N, CA, C and O atoms as a GROMACS GRO file, in nm:
protein
  512
    1MET      N    1  -5.866  -4.481  11.821
    1MET     CA    2  -5.993  -4.531  11.866
    1MET      C    3  -6.107  -4.456  11.800
    1MET      O    4  -6.207  -4.516  11.760
    2LEU      N    5  -6.092  -4.324  11.789
    2LEU     CA    6  -6.194  -4.243  11.725
    2LEU      C    7  -6.212  -4.285  11.579
    2LEU      O    8  -6.324  -4.286  11.528
    3ALA      N    9  -6.102  -4.319  11.512
    3ALA     CA   10  -6.109  -4.364  11.373
    3ALA      C   11  -6.192  -4.491  11.361
    3ALA      O   12  -6.268  -4.507  11.266
    4LEU      N   13  -6.179  -4.581  11.458
    4LEU     CA   14  -6.259  -4.703  11.457
    4LEU      C   15  -6.407  -4.673  11.477
    4LEU      O   16  -6.492  -4.732  11.411
    5ILE      N   17  -6.437  -4.582  11.567
    5ILE     CA   18  -6.576  -4.547  11.595
    5ILE      C   19  -6.639  -4.481  11.473
    5ILE      O   20  -6.753  -4.512  11.438
    6LEU      N   21  -6.566  -4.390  11.409
    6LEU     CA   22  -6.619  -4.318  11.293
    6LEU      C   23  -6.607  -4.398  11.164
    6LEU      O   24  -6.668  -4.364  11.063
    7GLY      N   25  -6.529  -4.502  11.167
    7GLY     CA   26  -6.509  -4.584  11.047
    7GLY      C   27  -6.408  -4.526  10.951
    7GLY      O   28  -6.401  -4.570  10.837
    8VAL      N   29  -6.332  -4.429  10.993
    8VAL     CA   30  -6.232  -4.367  10.907
    8VAL      C   31  -6.111  -4.460  10.898
    8VAL      O   32  -6.058  -4.506  10.999
    9GLY      N   33  -6.068  -4.486  10.774
    9GLY     CA   34  -5.949  -4.568  10.754
    9GLY      C   35  -5.973  -4.716  10.779
    9GLY      O   36  -5.877  -4.794  10.783
   10VAL      N   37  -6.095  -4.755  10.796
   10VAL     CA   38  -6.127  -4.896  10.817
   10VAL      C   39  -6.193  -4.948  10.690
   10VAL      O   40  -6.295  -4.895  10.647
   11SER      N   41  -6.135  -5.050  10.632
   11SER     CA   42  -6.192  -5.103  10.508
   11SER      C   43  -6.313  -5.189  10.538
   11SER      O   44  -6.315  -5.259  10.639
   12PRO      N   45  -6.414  -5.184  10.451
   12PRO     CA   46  -6.532  -5.266  10.472
   12PRO      C   47  -6.498  -5.414  10.452
   12PRO      O   48  -6.402  -5.448  10.383
   13LEU      N   49  -6.578  -5.499  10.511
   13LEU     CA   50  -6.558  -5.643  10.495
   13LEU      C   51  -6.585  -5.682  10.351
   13LEU      O   52  -6.675  -5.628  10.287
   14ALA      N   53  -6.508  -5.773  10.302
   14ALA     CA   54  -6.528  -5.821  10.165
   14ALA      C   55  -6.659  -5.898  10.156
   14ALA      O   56  -6.698  -5.968  10.250
   15ALA      N   57  -6.726  -5.884  10.045
   15ALA     CA   58  -6.852  -5.956  10.024
   15ALA      C   59  -6.822  -6.105  10.009
   15ALA      O   60  -6.715  -6.143   9.963
   16GLU      N   61  -6.918  -6.187  10.049
   16GLU     CA   62  -6.901  -6.330  10.033
   16GLU      C   63  -6.900  -6.362   9.885
   16GLU      O   64  -6.974  -6.302   9.806
   17SER      N   65  -6.815  -6.457   9.847
   17SER     CA   66  -6.804  -6.487   9.705
   17SER      C   67  -6.765  -6.633   9.682
   17SER      O   68  -6.727  -6.705   9.774
   18LEU      N   69  -6.776  -6.671   9.558
   18LEU     CA   70  -6.725  -6.797   9.508
   18LEU      C   71  -6.612  -6.757   9.414
   18LEU      O   72  -6.637  -6.699   9.308
   19SER      N   73  -6.489  -6.788   9.450
   19SER     CA   74  -6.377  -6.746   9.365
   19SER      C   75  -6.314  -6.868   9.298
   19SER      O   76  -6.298  -6.975   9.357
   20ILE      N   77  -6.278  -6.846   9.171
   20ILE     CA   78  -6.208  -6.947   9.094
   20ILE      C   79  -6.083  -6.881   9.038
   20ILE      O   80  -6.090  -6.783   8.964
   21ARG      N   81  -5.968  -6.936   9.075
   21ARG     CA   82  -5.840  -6.882   9.033
   21ARG      C   83  -5.770  -6.983   8.943
   21ARG      O   84  -5.758  -7.101   8.978
   22LEU      N   85  -5.724  -6.938   8.828
   22LEU     CA   86  -5.638  -7.021   8.744
   22LEU      C   87  -5.500  -7.016   8.807
   22LEU      O   88  -5.433  -6.913   8.805
   23ASP      N   89  -5.457  -7.128   8.864
   23ASP     CA   90  -5.334  -7.132   8.942
   23ASP      C   91  -5.213  -7.179   8.862
   23ASP      O   92  -5.101  -7.134   8.885
   24GLN      N   93  -5.235  -7.271   8.767
   24GLN     CA   94  -5.125  -7.324   8.687
   24GLN      C   95  -5.173  -7.355   8.546
   24GLN      O   96  -5.290  -7.387   8.524
   25ALA      N   97  -5.081  -7.345   8.452
   25ALA     CA   98  -5.103  -7.387   8.314
   25ALA      C   99  -4.980  -7.467   8.274
   25ALA      O  100  -4.872  -7.411   8.255
   26ASN      N  101  -4.996  -7.598   8.261
   26ASN     CA  102  -4.883  -7.688   8.237
   26ASN      C  103  -4.895  -7.756   8.101
   26ASN      O  104  -4.992  -7.827   8.076
   27SER      N  105  -4.798  -7.734   8.012
   27SER     CA  106  -4.796  -7.799   7.882
   27SER      C  107  -4.715  -7.928   7.889
   27SER      O  108  -4.619  -7.938   7.965
   28GLY      N  109  -4.757  -8.024   7.809
   28GLY     CA  110  -4.682  -8.149   7.800
   28GLY      C  111  -4.764  -8.257   7.736
   28GLY      O  112  -4.887  -8.258   7.746
   29ALA      N  113  -4.696  -8.350   7.667
   29ALA     CA  114  -4.760  -8.466   7.606
   29ALA      C  115  -4.879  -8.427   7.518
   29ALA      O  116  -4.986  -8.487   7.527
   30ASP      N  117  -4.860  -8.324   7.433
   30ASP     CA  118  -4.963  -8.278   7.340
   30ASP      C  119  -5.093  -8.239   7.411
   30ASP      O  120  -5.203  -8.267   7.363
   31GLN      N  121  -5.078  -8.174   7.527
   31GLN     CA  122  -5.196  -8.127   7.598
   31GLN      C  123  -5.161  -8.009   7.687
   31GLN      O  124  -5.044  -7.985   7.720
   32CYS      N  125  -5.264  -7.936   7.726
   32CYS     CA  126  -5.251  -7.826   7.821
   32CYS      C  127  -5.333  -7.861   7.944
   32CYS      O  128  -5.452  -7.888   7.934
   33GLN      N  129  -5.269  -7.861   8.059
   33GLN     CA  130  -5.338  -7.887   8.185
   33GLN      C  131  -5.360  -7.752   8.255
   33GLN      O  132  -5.264  -7.680   8.283
   34LEU      N  133  -5.486  -7.720   8.283
   34LEU     CA  134  -5.519  -7.600   8.358
   34LEU      C  135  -5.562  -7.641   8.498
   34LEU      O  136  -5.651  -7.725   8.514
   35VAL      N  137  -5.499  -7.582   8.599
   35VAL     CA  138  -5.527  -7.614   8.739
   35VAL      C  139  -5.597  -7.494   8.802
   35VAL      O  140  -5.544  -7.382   8.800
   36PHE      N  141  -5.716  -7.518   8.857
   36PHE     CA  142  -5.797  -7.414   8.918
   36PHE      C  143  -5.809  -7.436   9.069
   36PHE      O  144  -5.819  -7.549   9.116
   37VAL      N  145  -5.808  -7.326   9.144
   37VAL     CA  146  -5.833  -7.329   9.288
   37VAL      C  147  -5.968  -7.262   9.310
   37VAL      O  148  -5.989  -7.147   9.270
   38LEU      N  149  -6.059  -7.334   9.374
   38LEU     CA  150  -6.192  -7.281   9.404
   38LEU      C  151  -6.199  -7.253   9.552
   38LEU      O  152  -6.159  -7.336   9.634
   39GLU      N  153  -6.251  -7.136   9.587
   39GLU     CA  154  -6.270  -7.101   9.727
   39GLU      C  155  -6.413  -7.052   9.746
   39GLU      O  156  -6.458  -6.958   9.681
   40ASN      N  157  -6.483  -7.118   9.836
   40ASN     CA  158  -6.623  -7.085   9.863
   40ASN      C  159  -6.630  -7.008   9.994
   40ASN      O  160  -6.610  -7.066  10.102
   41GLU      N  161  -6.658  -6.879   9.986
   41GLU     CA  162  -6.674  -6.796  10.106
   41GLU      C  163  -6.821  -6.786  10.147
   41GLU      O  164  -6.854  -6.714  10.241
   42LEU      N  165  -6.906  -6.859  10.078
   42LEU     CA  166  -7.050  -6.859  10.108
   42LEU      C  167  -7.081  -6.964  10.214
   42LEU      O  168  -7.003  -7.056  10.236
   43ASP      N  169  -7.193  -6.949  10.279
   43ASP     CA  170  -7.239  -7.049  10.375
   43ASP      C  171  -7.316  -7.160  10.305
   43ASP      O  172  -7.379  -7.244  10.371
   44THR      N  173  -7.312  -7.161  10.174
   44THR     CA  174  -7.382  -7.260  10.092
   44THR      C  175  -7.287  -7.368  10.048
   44THR      O  176  -7.179  -7.339   9.995
   45GLU      N  177  -7.325  -7.493  10.068
   45GLU     CA  178  -7.247  -7.605  10.016
   45GLU      C  179  -7.295  -7.634   9.875
   45GLU      O  180  -7.415  -7.650   9.852
   46PHE      N  181  -7.202  -7.641   9.781
   46PHE     CA  182  -7.238  -7.671   9.643
   46PHE      C  183  -7.229  -7.820   9.619
   46PHE      O  184  -7.124  -7.882   9.641
   47GLU      N  185  -7.340  -7.878   9.575
   47GLU     CA  186  -7.340  -8.020   9.540
   47GLU      C  187  -7.275  -8.042   9.404
   47GLU      O  188  -7.217  -8.147   9.377
   48GLN      N  189  -7.286  -7.938   9.320
   48GLN     CA  190  -7.230  -7.946   9.185
   48GLN      C  191  -7.206  -7.804   9.134
   48GLN      O  192  -7.290  -7.716   9.150
   49ILE      N  193  -7.091  -7.784   9.072
   49ILE     CA  194  -7.060  -7.657   9.007
   49ILE      C  195  -7.006  -7.688   8.868
   49ILE      O  196  -6.908  -7.762   8.853
   50GLN      N  197  -7.071  -7.631   8.768
   50GLN     CA  198  -7.023  -7.645   8.631
   50GLN      C  199  -7.009  -7.507   8.570
   50GLN      O  200  -7.082  -7.414   8.604
   51ALA      N  201  -6.915  -7.496   8.479
   51ALA     CA  202  -6.892  -7.369   8.410
   51ALA      C  203  -6.863  -7.396   8.263
   51ALA      O  204  -6.785  -7.485   8.228
   52GLU      N  205  -6.927  -7.318   8.178
   52GLU     CA  206  -6.893  -7.321   8.037
   52GLU      C  207  -6.782  -7.219   8.017
   52GLU      O  208  -6.800  -7.100   8.044
   53ILE      N  209  -6.667  -7.266   7.970
   53ILE     CA  210  -6.555  -7.175   7.949
   53ILE      C  211  -6.518  -7.172   7.801
   53ILE      O  212  -6.546  -7.265   7.726
   54VAL      N  213  -6.454  -7.063   7.762
   54VAL     CA  214  -6.402  -7.049   7.627
   54VAL      C  215  -6.254  -7.019   7.640
   54VAL      O  216  -6.214  -6.924   7.708
   55LEU      N  217  -6.172  -7.099   7.574
   55LEU     CA  218  -6.028  -7.073   7.567
   55LEU      C  219  -6.004  -6.990   7.442
   55LEU      O  220  -6.040  -7.030   7.332
   56LEU      N  221  -5.942  -6.874   7.461
   56LEU     CA  222  -5.916  -6.781   7.352
   56LEU      C  223  -5.765  -6.767   7.332
   56LEU      O  224  -5.689  -6.775   7.428
   57ASN      N  225  -5.723  -6.745   7.208
   57ASN     CA  226  -5.580  -6.724   7.183
   57ASN      C  227  -5.543  -6.579   7.212
   57ASN      O  228  -5.625  -6.503   7.264
   58GLN      N  229  -5.420  -6.542   7.180
   58GLN     CA  230  -5.371  -6.406   7.208
   58GLN      C  231  -5.450  -6.299   7.132
   58GLN      O  232  -5.454  -6.183   7.174
   59ASP      N  233  -5.512  -6.337   7.021
   59ASP     CA  234  -5.591  -6.244   6.940
   59ASP      C  235  -5.740  -6.253   6.971
   59ASP      O  236  -5.822  -6.202   6.896
   60SER      N  237  -5.774  -6.317   7.083
   60SER     CA  238  -5.913  -6.337   7.126
   60SER      C  239  -5.996  -6.419   7.027
   60SER      O  240  -6.117  -6.400   7.016
   61ARG      N  241  -5.930  -6.509   6.954
   61ARG     CA  242  -5.999  -6.603   6.866
   61ARG      C  243  -6.025  -6.731   6.946
   61ARG      O  244  -5.941  -6.772   7.026
   62VAL      N  245  -6.138  -6.793   6.924
   62VAL     CA  246  -6.179  -6.911   6.999
   62VAL      C  247  -6.090  -7.031   6.963
   62VAL      O  248  -6.077  -7.068   6.846
   63LEU      N  249  -6.031  -7.089   7.066
   63LEU     CA  250  -5.954  -7.213   7.051
   63LEU      C  251  -6.040  -7.334   7.087
   63LEU      O  252  -6.036  -7.437   7.021
   64ARG      N  253  -6.117  -7.319   7.194
   64ARG     CA  254  -6.194  -7.432   7.246
   64ARG      C  255  -6.308  -7.382   7.332
   64ARG      O  256  -6.293  -7.284   7.406
   65LEU      N  257  -6.421  -7.446   7.323
   65LEU     CA  258  -6.537  -7.424   7.410
   65LEU      C  259  -6.555  -7.552   7.489
   65LEU      O  260  -6.560  -7.661   7.432
   66SER      N  261  -6.564  -7.541   7.621
   66SER     CA  262  -6.567  -7.661   7.703
   66SER      C  263  -6.655  -7.641   7.827
   66SER      O  264  -6.670  -7.530   7.877
   67LEU      N  265  -6.713  -7.750   7.873
   67LEU     CA  266  -6.790  -7.750   7.997
   67LEU      C  267  -6.705  -7.816   8.105
   67LEU      O  268  -6.669  -7.934   8.094
   68LEU      N  269  -6.672  -7.740   8.210
   68LEU     CA  270  -6.592  -7.793   8.320
   68LEU      C  271  -6.682  -7.831   8.437
   68LEU      O  272  -6.766  -7.752   8.479
   69ASP      N  273  -6.663  -7.950   8.488
   69ASP     CA  274  -6.737  -7.997   8.605
   69ASP      C  275  -6.643  -7.990   8.726
   69ASP      O  276  -6.554  -8.072   8.742
   70PHE      N  277  -6.666  -7.889   8.810
   70PHE     CA  278  -6.582  -7.870   8.928
   70PHE      C  279  -6.628  -7.958   9.045
   70PHE      O  280  -6.567  -7.955   9.152
   71GLN      N  281  -6.733  -8.034   9.025
   71GLN     CA  282  -6.787  -8.128   9.124
   71GLN      C  283  -6.844  -8.053   9.244
   71GLN      O  284  -6.908  -7.949   9.226
   72SER      N  285  -6.824  -8.102   9.364
   72SER     CA  286  -6.881  -8.041   9.484
   72SER      C  287  -6.781  -7.948   9.551
   72SER      O  288  -6.661  -7.955   9.528
   73LEU      N  289  -6.835  -7.859   9.636
   73LEU     CA  290  -6.752  -7.763   9.708
   73LEU      C  291  -6.821  -7.731   9.840
   73LEU      O  292  -6.932  -7.677   9.839
   74PRO      N  293  -6.757  -7.764   9.953
   74PRO     CA  294  -6.822  -7.739  10.082
   74PRO      C  295  -6.833  -7.590  10.114
   74PRO      O  296  -6.757  -7.508  10.062
   75ALA      N  297  -6.928  -7.556  10.200
   75ALA     CA  298  -6.940  -7.419  10.248
   75ALA      C  299  -6.810  -7.380  10.316
   75ALA      O  300  -6.751  -7.460  10.389
   76GLN      N  301  -6.764  -7.259  10.291
   76GLN     CA  302  -6.639  -7.208  10.347
   76GLN      C  303  -6.522  -7.301  10.315
   76GLN      O  304  -6.428  -7.314  10.394
   77GLY      N  305  -6.528  -7.366  10.197
   77GLY     CA  306  -6.427  -7.466  10.162
   77GLY      C  307  -6.336  -7.426  10.048
   77GLY      O  308  -6.358  -7.325   9.980
   78LEU      N  309  -6.234  -7.507  10.028
   78LEU     CA  310  -6.130  -7.486   9.927
   78LEU      C  311  -6.109  -7.617   9.853
   78LEU      O  312  -6.098  -7.722   9.916
   79ARG      N  313  -6.103  -7.612   9.719
   79ARG     CA  314  -6.078  -7.731   9.638
   79ARG      C  315  -5.987  -7.695   9.522
   79ARG      O  316  -5.984  -7.581   9.478
   80VAL      N  317  -5.912  -7.794   9.474
   80VAL     CA  318  -5.828  -7.779   9.357
   80VAL      C  319  -5.877  -7.880   9.254
   80VAL      O  320  -5.898  -7.998   9.285
   81ARG      N  321  -5.894  -7.832   9.130
   81ARG     CA  322  -5.938  -7.919   9.021
   81ARG      C  323  -5.852  -7.891   8.899
   81ARG      O  324  -5.816  -7.777   8.872
   82SER      N  325  -5.818  -7.997   8.825
   82SER     CA  326  -5.739  -7.979   8.703
   82SER      C  327  -5.812  -8.040   8.584
   82SER      O  328  -5.887  -8.137   8.598
   83PHE      N  329  -5.787  -7.981   8.468
   83PHE     CA  330  -5.851  -8.024   8.344
   83PHE      C  331  -5.746  -8.028   8.234
   83PHE      O  332  -5.666  -7.936   8.220
   84ASN      N  333  -5.747  -8.136   8.156
   84ASN     CA  334  -5.652  -8.154   8.046
   84ASN      C  335  -5.723  -8.127   7.914
   84ASN      O  336  -5.832  -8.177   7.888
   85PHE      N  337  -5.658  -8.046   7.830
   85PHE     CA  338  -5.709  -8.014   7.698
   85PHE      C  339  -5.612  -8.069   7.595
   85PHE      O  340  -5.505  -8.012   7.572
   86SER      N  341  -5.650  -8.182   7.533
   86SER     CA  342  -5.559  -8.248   7.439
   86SER      C  343  -5.548  -8.168   7.309
   86SER      O  344  -5.641  -8.098   7.268
   87GLY      N  345  -5.430  -8.180   7.246
   87GLY     CA  346  -5.405  -8.112   7.120
   87GLY      C  347  -5.391  -7.962   7.133
   87GLY      O  348  -5.410  -7.889   7.035
   88LEU      N  349  -5.359  -7.914   7.253
   88LEU     CA  350  -5.350  -7.771   7.278
   88LEU      C  351  -5.227  -7.740   7.360
   88LEU      O  352  -5.201  -7.807   7.461
   89GLU      N  353  -5.151  -7.641   7.320
   89GLU     CA  354  -5.037  -7.593   7.397
   89GLU      C  355  -5.083  -7.477   7.485
   89GLU      O  356  -5.154  -7.389   7.437
   90CYS      N  357  -5.043  -7.476   7.610
   90CYS     CA  358  -5.083  -7.369   7.703
   90CYS      C  359  -5.036  -7.232   7.655
   90CYS      O  360  -5.102  -7.131   7.681
   91GLY      N  361  -4.921  -7.228   7.585
   91GLY     CA  362  -4.870  -7.102   7.534
   91GLY      C  363  -4.960  -7.038   7.429
   91GLY      O  364  -4.949  -6.918   7.402
   92ASP      N  365  -5.048  -7.117   7.370
   92ASP     CA  366  -5.142  -7.066   7.271
   92ASP      C  367  -5.263  -6.998   7.336
   92ASP      O  368  -5.336  -6.923   7.270
   93VAL      N  369  -5.286  -7.025   7.464
   93VAL     CA  370  -5.404  -6.973   7.534
   93VAL      C  371  -5.370  -6.835   7.592
   93VAL      O  372  -5.277  -6.822   7.671
   94GLY      N  373  -5.446  -6.735   7.552
   94GLY     CA  374  -5.425  -6.600   7.603
   94GLY      C  375  -5.525  -6.562   7.709
   94GLY      O  376  -5.496  -6.483   7.800
   95ARG      N  377  -5.645  -6.619   7.697
   95ARG     CA  378  -5.754  -6.586   7.791
   95ARG      C  379  -5.842  -6.707   7.816
   95ARG      O  380  -5.857  -6.795   7.730
   96VAL      N  381  -5.900  -6.710   7.935
   96VAL     CA  382  -6.005  -6.806   7.968
   96VAL      C  383  -6.126  -6.723   8.006
   96VAL      O  384  -6.122  -6.644   8.100
   97LEU      N  385  -6.234  -6.742   7.931
   97LEU     CA  386  -6.359  -6.670   7.958
   97LEU      C  387  -6.459  -6.764   8.023
   97LEU      O  388  -6.492  -6.868   7.966
   98PHE      N  389  -6.506  -6.728   8.142
   98PHE     CA  390  -6.616  -6.801   8.205
   98PHE      C  391  -6.743  -6.747   8.140
   98PHE      O  392  -6.796  -6.642   8.179
   99ASN      N  393  -6.791  -6.820   8.041
   99ASN     CA  394  -6.901  -6.777   7.955
   99ASN      C  395  -7.036  -6.789   8.024
   99ASN      O  396  -7.122  -6.703   8.009
  100ALA      N  397  -7.054  -6.896   8.100
  100ALA     CA  398  -7.180  -6.920   8.171
  100ALA      C  399  -7.155  -7.014   8.288
  100ALA      O  400  -7.068  -7.101   8.282
  101MET      N  401  -7.230  -6.995   8.395
  101MET     CA  402  -7.221  -7.083   8.511
  101MET      C  403  -7.350  -7.163   8.522
  101MET      O  404  -7.458  -7.114   8.492
  102GLY      N  405  -7.335  -7.287   8.564
  102GLY     CA  406  -7.453  -7.367   8.592
  102GLY      C  407  -7.442  -7.504   8.530
  102GLY      O  408  -7.381  -7.522   8.424
  103PRO      N  409  -7.501  -7.598   8.596
  103PRO     CA  410  -7.570  -7.580   8.724
  103PRO      C  411  -7.472  -7.552   8.838
  103PRO      O  412  -7.356  -7.593   8.835
  104CYS      N  413  -7.523  -7.482   8.938
  104CYS     CA  414  -7.449  -7.451   9.060
  104CYS      C  415  -7.537  -7.491   9.178
  104CYS      O  416  -7.570  -7.408   9.263
  105THR      N  417  -7.572  -7.614   9.181
  105THR     CA  418  -7.668  -7.665   9.278
  105THR      C  419  -7.620  -7.642   9.421
  105THR      O  420  -7.512  -7.690   9.455
  106PRO      N  421  -7.694  -7.573   9.506
  106PRO     CA  422  -7.837  -7.543   9.500
  106PRO      C  423  -7.871  -7.402   9.452
  106PRO      O  424  -7.989  -7.367   9.450
  107LEU      N  425  -7.774  -7.320   9.413
  107LEU     CA  426  -7.805  -7.184   9.368
  107LEU      C  427  -7.851  -7.183   9.223
  107LEU      O  428  -7.818  -7.273   9.145
  108ALA      N  429  -7.927  -7.081   9.189
  108ALA     CA  430  -7.962  -7.058   9.049
  108ALA      C  431  -7.837  -7.010   8.975
  108ALA      O  432  -7.747  -6.952   9.036
  109SER      N  433  -7.832  -7.035   8.846
  109SER     CA  434  -7.715  -6.997   8.767
  109SER      C  435  -7.684  -6.848   8.778
  109SER      O  436  -7.568  -6.809   8.785
  110ALA      N  437  -7.788  -6.763   8.779
  110ALA     CA  438  -7.768  -6.618   8.788
  110ALA      C  439  -7.704  -6.579   8.921
  110ALA      O  440  -7.616  -6.494   8.925
  111ALA      N  441  -7.748  -6.641   9.031
  111ALA     CA  442  -7.690  -6.612   9.163
  111ALA      C  443  -7.546  -6.660   9.170
  111ALA      O  444  -7.461  -6.595   9.230
  112CYS      N  445  -7.519  -6.772   9.109
  112CYS     CA  446  -7.383  -6.826   9.106
  112CYS      C  447  -7.292  -6.733   9.027
  112CYS      O  448  -7.179  -6.705   9.068
  113THR      N  449  -7.340  -6.687   8.914
  113THR     CA  450  -7.261  -6.597   8.830
  113THR      C  451  -7.233  -6.466   8.902
  113THR      O  452  -7.122  -6.414   8.893
  114SER      N  453  -7.332  -6.411   8.972
  114SER     CA  454  -7.309  -6.284   9.041
  114SER      C  455  -7.214  -6.299   9.160
  114SER      O  456  -7.145  -6.203   9.195
  115ALA      N  457  -7.209  -6.416   9.222
  115ALA     CA  458  -7.118  -6.439   9.335
  115ALA      C  459  -6.976  -6.473   9.287
  115ALA      O  460  -6.882  -6.470   9.366
  116LEU      N  461  -6.962  -6.506   9.158
  116LEU     CA  462  -6.834  -6.553   9.105
  116LEU      C  463  -6.732  -6.441   9.090
  116LEU      O  464  -6.762  -6.335   9.036
  117GLU      N  465  -6.611  -6.467   9.138
  117GLU     CA  466  -6.495  -6.382   9.116
  117GLU      C  467  -6.388  -6.469   9.054
  117GLU      O  468  -6.363  -6.580   9.101
  118VAL      N  469  -6.325  -6.420   8.948
  118VAL     CA  470  -6.222  -6.498   8.879
  118VAL      C  471  -6.090  -6.422   8.879
  118VAL      O  472  -6.087  -6.299   8.880
  119SER      N  473  -5.981  -6.499   8.877
  119SER     CA  474  -5.848  -6.439   8.873
  119SER      C  475  -5.749  -6.541   8.817
  119SER      O  476  -5.785  -6.655   8.789
  120SER      N  477  -5.626  -6.497   8.801
  120SER     CA  478  -5.522  -6.584   8.749
  120SER      C  479  -5.388  -6.549   8.811
  120SER      O  480  -5.357  -6.432   8.832
  121THR      N  481  -5.308  -6.651   8.840
  121THR     CA  482  -5.170  -6.630   8.883
  121THR      C  483  -5.075  -6.672   8.772
  121THR      O  484  -4.955  -6.687   8.794
  122THR      N  485  -5.129  -6.691   8.652
  122THR     CA  486  -5.050  -6.730   8.535
  122THR      C  487  -5.046  -6.613   8.436
  122THR      O  488  -5.098  -6.506   8.464
  123ASP      N  489  -4.982  -6.636   8.322
  123ASP     CA  490  -4.980  -6.536   8.215
  123ASP      C  491  -5.112  -6.533   8.139
  123ASP      O  492  -5.132  -6.446   8.055
  124ILE      N  493  -5.201  -6.625   8.168
  124ILE     CA  494  -5.331  -6.633   8.100
  124ILE      C  495  -5.432  -6.547   8.176
  124ILE      O  496  -5.448  -6.564   8.297
  125GLU      N  497  -5.498  -6.457   8.106
  125GLU     CA  498  -5.599  -6.371   8.167
  125GLU      C  499  -5.728  -6.451   8.183
  125GLU      O  500  -5.764  -6.531   8.096
  126VAL      N  501  -5.798  -6.428   8.295
  126VAL     CA  502  -5.927  -6.495   8.320
  126VAL      C  503  -6.034  -6.389   8.333
  126VAL      O  504  -6.018  -6.291   8.407
  127LEU      N  505  -6.145  -6.409   8.261
  127LEU     CA  506  -6.255  -6.313   8.256
  127LEU      C  507  -6.387  -6.380   8.287
  127LEU      O  508  -6.401  -6.502   8.275
  128LYS      N  509  -6.485  -6.299   8.327
  128LYS     CA  510  -6.622  -6.352   8.340
  128LYS      C  511  -6.718  -6.258   8.274
  128LYS      O  512  -6.839  -6.284   8.274
   0.00000   0.00000   0.00000
């Protein structure tokens, strides 16, 4: 009880964030499908979320520059979105760089970028 009162051994609450996780990378039919899970821990409902991403190979050379439209995302909500990249094998992708965010209506792009947390459950590294 004393530890709770003094705050010893109690972890602080996580900051509110907008997280985007690369959940799957599926190759097939001369394309790479990237599946993202978005989780909004903010009290803000997003009418639109877009991100400029760069797909990099294992040597950090640019494979593709693309604008992803994640559409809308409710406050405290979860969404899954997938994107197909034709003429690309997922095994060639070493990293996904979130180069710029926006629009992130109703937030400014800078606020959206600072709230953004990225991760991956695949062999592909995700950076911001």
